[in-house]
N, C-alpha and C positions, 0 to 999 in steps of 0.2 A: 428541495431537489433543485425548485427554478428563480431561488435565489441564491444560489450555489453558482449556477450557470452566467448570473447578473453580475458575481461578482467574480470570478475569473473574467467574461469577457472585459471588466474594468482593469482589469490586469496590466502592468504598462512596465517598459524594462525589460530585466533578467526573467521574471518571471513569467512573458510569455510564450519560452521555449519550454519543452513538454525534460528535457532533460536538463540533466548535471553532471560533469566531470567531477569526478568524486576517485582522487589521491588514494591510494593504494592505500597507502601506511597505514590513515586514520578508517578505511573502513579494517583492517584490521586489525582496530582495539577499538570498535565501537560494537562490540560484538554483546557486550553488558548490559549495552539501552536497552529500553523496551519496544515496542512495536512504535507508541505515539515519540519517544523520545529518538527514536530513529529516522524517522518520517519527520519529525520534525527538525532535525540536523539536517537532512537533504536540502527541504525549504530553504531554511536559512541560510544555506550553504547557494544555494542557485539562486536567491533575490541576488547575494552579498557578490557574486563570482564574480561581475566584469571591474566589480574593484577591488578586487580582494587588495592587491598590494599596492592600490593606490591611494586609499582613504583608511583612517583609523578605526572607523566603527561605521556601523549601516545601520538602517531602519525600516522598518514595515508596516503596514497598518495592521492592527493585533487582531482584527474579525480577521482581514482577508486569512494571515496566517493561520486563524485556526478554521476556518474553511477548506485550507486548503492542507494541511493537514489533516482533515475531516473528522472533525466534531466540535460540538454546542460552543457556538459560538462566542457567543453569552458567557463559558467558562474558564473566565478570567483563573482561578483558583487550579483548576486541573494545569491553565499555560505558566502559569506560575512556581509549580511544583517542575512541571518537566525542563524548563527554564533553566531552577538552577537544582537539577540533576546534569543538564546538563555541560554547566559550569562547576560541576562536584567535578565530576571525569575526567581521569586522566588518557589523555593521547598519546601515545608512544609509537616512536617510526624508528627502521633500524634497516636503511639503503645507504646505495652510492652515488655520491655526490656529483655533481660536472665534470670534476679528473677523475674520477671511479675510484676515488677517497669514500672507504667505511664511512654513515655517519650517523649518528645515536643520538634522538632527540624526545624529549618527554615537554607537555603543555597538555594545561586545561583546552578539555574542548570549546570553551567560551570563558574569553579571559573577561566578561562581566555580558550583564543583560539586563534593562531595564523597561517597566515597563511606566509608558506616563501620555494623559491626555489621548487615551488609544492609542496610541504607537509605543512597538520592541524595538527599541535599538538596544544592539548590541555589536562585540568587537570580538575578530579572535586577534591570540597571540600573534607578534609581526613572522615568529619564525614557523606557527601552523600556519600562518595565511600564506605563505611560499612554496609550504610544501605542497596543501591543495588546491595552490593552482596552479604546480606543476605540469605541464601540457604533457610532457612526455610517459610519465606515468601515473592511467586514472583509469575509472573504472566509468562506463555511461549509465547514469541510473537516472531513467524514463520514469518521469511521474506520475503517467496512464496509470503505469503497471504498480510503480509504488500501491496505490489505493486501492487497492483490488487485496492486499493482501490482509489477514486476520492476525496473523502469527509474526513476533519479532523472530524466531529462529530461524522461520519461511526468508522472510526478508532479509536478514544474515546470509543466510546459504544465497541465494537470487543476487544479490552483490559481490560476495567471491567469490561466486563462478565466472559472471556476465562475462566477465575480463577479460576469461579466459575463455572466448567463447569463439576466437580464429584458430584456437590450438587445437580443441577438441578435446581439451584434458585439463584439469586442473594441477595435476602433476599429486604426488605422493605426501600427502601429510601425516604429521607421525598426531596421534590417537590426544595429546596435550596440547600442540597448535590448533587440533580441531575444536576442541572444548575451549579454549579461547577466546578461536571467532565467532563461537558459537554464543559465549557468555557463559557460560556453564561451571568452566576453568571453580577450581576452590569448592565444590559440591561433592562433597565422598557420596551420595547416591548416586549420579552420574559417572564414574571412577568404576562403577559398573560396566561393562562394554551393553548387557542386557538390559538394563535399564535409556542405558545412551541411545541405542539403537530404539526401543519404541516408545518414547516419551520427546525423542528430537530428529533423528537421522530419518526415520519411516514418516513423517508427519511434514517434517518438514519437504522433504521430497516429494512426497504428494500434493503437497499445494503451488510450488513451485515450477510443477509440471503443467496441473491442470489452470494456474492465475496468468504465467506469465508464458515469454516467449521465445525462452529455451527450456530443453527437457536437460534434464541431470537424470543418471542410474552410478549410485554410487557402488565400487569396488573393493575389496579389506582385502588387506596381506596378512597375513596372520607367520607368526614366531612361534612354533610346539602346533600351541588347540590355541591360544590364547593372539585374537587382534591385538597388531600393532601399530599399523597404519590406513587410512584409508582416501579414494581420489573419488573424483566423479567425470565421467565422462559427459558430455556436453554436446549437443546438437541444436540445430535451428525447430519452434513448437513451429510446426508449418499452417495449426490450427490457430495461433493467435502471433501471427506475422505479421499481422494488418493494425499493430497499435501509430501507426504513425499516421492513421485515418484520423479524419478531423473527429472526436471524440467529446467536445465541447459541447454537444446536443443542437448545434445548428439545424446539422441536415439531418437529423432524426424527425424536427420538428418542422418541417414541409410536407406539402402535398404529396408531393413528387414521391418523397420516401414511402410514407401513410401507402399509394397506392402499389408501388410494390412490392409491400409483405402483403399489403393485402390479395398479391397473385403472387404470393407463397415465395417468394426472392427473401433468397435469409441476409439478417441483420450487415452479416461484411460485406454481400456481394451489390445491395442495396447503395451501401454507402461508398466504394467503392468506383459504379458504374458512374452517380452521381456528380465527388471528384475528377474524374475522368475524363466528363461528358458533357457536364453541365447539365443544369433544370430541365430546359428547354429541349436539350434533343432528347433525352429521356421521357420527356412529359411528352413529346411526339409520338415514340416507337412507344408509349405505352398505352397511347389512342389509338394508334393503329392497331396494336392488338388484343385490345376491346371491342374491338370492331368486327374483329373475326367472330361467327359463330361458332367452328366449326374446327378448333383448336384441342384439341387433344390435353396438352401441359403447357398454360400461356405463362410459365418459366422458362420453361426450354424456349418458347419459339420467342418469346421478346429477348432474351440471350444471344438466338439467329439476329433479329434482326435491328439492338441494335450492334452486334456484328458487322454486316454488311450491310449497313442502312437503309433497310426499308426503307423504302416508299411506295405510298399508294397515287396510282394514275387521278385519281379524283378520292372528294372527303369520301370512306363508308358509310351510310346511315348505322348507327348504334342500333346491335341490335337489344331488344328490352331484354332477352332472355341473358344474353354475355353481361352490361349494364346489372343486374339483378344481382347474378352472380358475384362481380365484383365490388358491389357494397355489398353483399352479405359476407365476401373475405374482408373484407376494410373492416367493417366494423367486428370480425372474430378479431383480427389484430389489433384493432382498437380494446377491445377487450381486456386481452392476453395484456397488453401494455399496460392498462391501465392497476389490472393485479399485480402484476411485479412492482408498479411506484408507491402500491398501497403496504406490498408486504414491505419495497424500503424501506419504507416511513417507519412501519410497528417495529424493525430490528431499530430503527433510530432514535424510535419512541422508548422502547428498551434501556437502548444504550444510556438516553439521558435520562432516565429515572436510574437507573444502576449507579451513575453516574452522583447524581446528587445524593442517593441514600451511602456511596464511599466520603463528600464530602461531611456527610452528616455525623458518620462515627469518625469521620477525623479532628470534627470538631467535641464532640462527645469524650473521644480520651484527652484534645490537650486540655479538656475542663479541669480531670481528673490530675490527683498528689501523684508524683511517685510510684509512689508504694503501693497503691491503689492501679495505679497501670502495669504493674508490676504485677502484681496478682490478678489484671482479667489476663495476663497476657499466659499466665502459669496455666490460667483453669481455662483458656479457649484448647491452649494447646495438648489437654489434655482431653478432650472432646477427638480431636482427629487423629485415627486410627490412619489413614491412609498416608506412606512413609513420603512422597513426594507430597503430597498438600504440608505434610509436621513441615519439610526444607521449605520448601516456600514460601509458608509462614514467618519461618522463624529469620527468613534473609527481608523478606520485604514487609512483614507487621502487619497492619490492619490497612495497607496500600495491595495483600496478596489477591489479584484477579482472579488465581485458581479458587478461591475459598472464599468467595464473595458470598454466595448463597453460606455459608456457613457464619459466615461472618455478620450478614442482619439475622440470622437466626436468634443468634447469639444473642445482641445487644436486644433485640426484639422482646427476649425472655428475661435479660441484666433492668431492663427499664422498657413497659410495657405503654406501646403507642409512641414510638421513638420514630418509626415510620407515616405515619399516621396523615400528615398534612403532604406528602409526599405523591 
């Protein structure tokens, strides 16, 4: 976590921004991207945006790129595969040009990408670069919000809804278009609305509402008894509207922030007060409140002290009981933060181990001849009973995250000790 903060503090140029303008046309065609590929695409665009139409190619430190996307900075193999997928993904746009004429175009998302000497170099085709840089038609993608998503469907839904924030509704999308936006077109499983609703719409809506700065509500249109179209009502999420507050860790690492949390002030409000008034001002008010032994609600009293600029005529003698209570609250807050960091590290460790196992599976498969590979796939498919699991494996093969546990068990049975050293 500390390493991530150090890396982010050293970012320069466009990477210091928290948001990237992303052309609506590109958003519409990137639905088939996985969560990792979608995040990678946004970070690469953010890095290149200022020079998008003036420079033929761009570069970024590969390790920094990994950290911004949110995975192991030493896992170059995963980065290679993600870049390869972006180069193989087709972007299609259909929009009005500056003269009001309809324009259709197609291009790969990246015209090339290479890793050399710890640096990632990449480029967009001139036609796509022009579309991505068009300021008239774009959505604002906040990278602080992007990092919080765990589902590619949820991030796709967020990107396609956020640009309609001002109008309050996406307008009606027929289900074929919606499946395309979510990257599940071509799947017979998702042609059934019941499956689409249960596996894509409901989980994506829940994650967007929990994770992002907007709230979305789906509405359905029917033709007879069949659902034919969907739209999403959109409004600001009042609980998560403070994403523009510094989230780099500099405020959270300060003494004043710790004192505020110890007094029972929420994380969001603590950062807001420090951001608006400065640490020195807030520190004085915290000291003033700590000097009061008869305060029933320190957090509420502190809010009034900050708002109305309470000042004592003389420096009060600190009350031992109040100081002890404050110290106890601070200790509890520190323990809670430590527990949260430990939980985050455990999740990160689990993801690293999973990535290492997936890489091991990839090496094993590549070492087998075509006949063996075909037999392996058929054998594994025969063990899958769930239609969704079978469809996901048929589409992604051994890279299917949905079947990761079953894949590991399969290869451990095939070759005992496969993952022993991991």
